[in-house]
C-alpha positions in Angstrom: 8.3 -0.3 18.2 9.6 -3.8 16.5 6.1 -5.4 16.7 4.7 -2.3 14.9 6.7 -2.6 11.8 5.2 -5.7 10.9 2.0 -4.7 11.4 2.4 -1.4 9.1 3.7 -3.5 6.7 1.0 -5.9 6.5 -1.2 -2.9 6.6 0.4 -1.7 3.4 -0.3 -5.2 1.6 -3.5 -5.7 2.8 -4.2 -1.6 1.6 -2.4 -2.9 -1.6 -4.2 -6.7 -2.0 -8.3 -4.5 -1.6 -10.8 -3.5 -4.0 -13.7 -1.0 -3.2 -17.3 -1.5 -4.7 -17.3 2.0 -6.3 -16.3 1.8 -10.1 -13.8 4.7 -11.4 -14.8 7.7 -13.2 -12.9 7.5 -16.6 -10.0 10.4 -16.6 -7.0 10.7 -18.3 -3.9 10.4 -16.4 -0.5 9.4 -16.1 0.5 10.1 -12.8 -1.1 10.4 -9.2 0.2 12.0 -6.1 -2.3 11.9 -2.7 -1.9 11.5 0.7 -4.2 9.2 2.9 -4.8 8.7 6.2 -5.1 4.5 7.4 -6.7 2.8 9.9 -6.4 -1.2 10.4 -7.7 -3.1 12.9 -5.9 -6.4 12.8 -7.8 -8.7 15.9 -8.0 -6.5 18.9 -5.5 -4.1 17.8 -5.8 -0.8 16.1 -3.3 1.2 13.7 -3.7 4.7 12.5 -1.0 6.1 10.1 -0.3 8.5 7.2 0.8 7.4 4.0 1.8 9.1 0.7 1.0 7.0 -2.5 2.2 7.9 -6.2 1.3 6.1 -9.2 2.6 6.0 -12.6 -0.2 4.6 -13.8 0.0 0.8 -15.3 4.0 1.2 -14.4 4.4 1.8 -10.8 2.8 2.2 -7.2 5.2 4.2 -4.0 3.1 3.7 -1.3 5.2 5.6 1.3 3.6 4.5 4.9 4.7 7.4 8.0 2.7 6.1 11.5 4.6 8.9 13.7 5.8 12.5 12.7 5.6 12.3 9.5 9.2 9.8 8.8 8.7 6.9 6.3 9.1 3.5 8.2 7.6 0.9 5.5 7.7 1.9 1.5 6.1 -0.3 -0.8 6.4 -0.8 -4.4 4.4 -2.5 -6.8 5.1 -3.4 -9.8 3.1 -4.8 -12.9 4.2 -8.6 -12.1 5.6 -7.9 -8.3 5.4 -6.6 -5.0 8.7 -4.6 -2.8 8.4 -4.3 0.7 11.4 -2.1 2.3 11.5 -1.8 6.0 13.5 1.2 6.3 14.1 1.2 10.0 15.8 -2.0 9.7 17.2 -1.3 6.4 15.8 -4.8 5.1 13.1 -5.5 2.2 11.2 -8.4 0.5 10.0 -9.1 -2.6 7.7 -11.4 -4.2 5.6 -12.4 -6.9 1.7 -11.7 -6.9 1.4 -15.6 -7.1 3.9 -15.7 -3.5 0.7 -14.3 -1.5 -2.5 -14.9 -3.6 -3.2 -18.1 -1.6 -3.0 -15.9 2.1 -4.6 -12.9 1.4 -8.7 -12.9 0.1 -9.5 -11.3 -2.3 -6.6 -11.9 -4.2 -4.2 -9.0 -5.0 -3.1 -8.3 -8.8 -1.4 -4.9 -10.6 -5.0 -3.7 -11.9 -6.9 -4.2 -8.4 -4.4 -2.0 -6.8 -4.6 0.7 -9.3 -8.2 0.8 -9.1 -8.6 1.1 -5.7 -6.3 3.8 -5.5 -7.9 5.8 -8.3 -11.5 5.5 -7.1 -13.0 7.6 -7.6 -11.2 10.4 -9.5 -12.6 13.2 -8.0 -9.6 16.1 -8.1 -10.1 17.6 -5.0 -12.6 14.9 -2.5 -11.8 13.1 0.8 -12.8 9.9 -0.1 -13.4 7.3 2.6 -13.3 3.3 1.8 -13.8 0.8 4.2 -12.5 -2.4 3.2 -13.2 -5.9 4.8 -10.7 -8.8 3.9 -8.9 -12.1 5.5 -5.1 -12.6 5.9 -4.3 -16.2 6.7 -7.7 -16.7 8.7 -7.7 -13.2 10.6 -10.1 -10.8 9.8 -8.8 -7.5 9.3 -10.6 -4.5 8.2 -8.6 -1.0 6.5 -10.6 2.4 6.4 -8.7 4.7 4.8 -9.9 8.5 3.7 -8.0 9.4 0.4 -7.2 13.6 -0.2 -5.3 15.7 -1.2 -5.0 14.2 -4.9 -2.6 15.6 -7.9 -2.8 14.3 -11.2 0.5 14.7 -13.5 2.5 16.8 -10.9 5.2 13.7 -11.0 8.3 13.8 -12.8 10.2 10.7 -12.6 9.5 7.2 -11.2 11.7 7.4 -7.3 12.6 3.6 -6.9 14.7 2.7 -3.6 17.9 1.7 -4.4 18.3 -2.2 -3.4 21.9 -1.9 -2.8 21.5 0.3 0.6 19.2 -2.8 2.1 19.7 -6.4 2.9 17.5 -8.9 1.0 15.3 -10.7 3.4 12.5 -13.5 3.7 8.8 -12.4 3.6 8.3 -14.0 7.2 11.3 -11.6 8.6 9.4 -8.2 7.4 6.0 -9.4 8.1 5.6 -12.8 10.3 1.9 -13.7 9.7 
């Protein structure tokens, strides 16, 4: 189980760092809530998990990973300038600026890239499957996401986790690459 948590965290960072070749339709929204099924192929291992994504346009993205029974184990909070990774099972977190991991992930992540990936395409009820290829520290990764159950402008206020309830650790402790 402890070996699975870093892989899940890696998946979430990778999900947030990929781009898609589709172009987003223009649609006005302030918030977006959607569910996704995610498959991660990392070396010879494949992981499948559910996730929930909440987005406040140009402000905050919250990715909740639920690898089993709908229990949130990893939460990623992405702001304009940084990414916060919470390991909820071990009550610890790490935070880093995009520049801190841009050298390890190709293509380089940014908030705009993450927001575009999540919002493409913007069809209200359509299930969309995206498959992406990228590298992390020399490893070739394939990520397949199926987005569904999309709702616009239904979220009220942003729900950030209280960092006082978690121990701050280094990135290598959360994601041993």
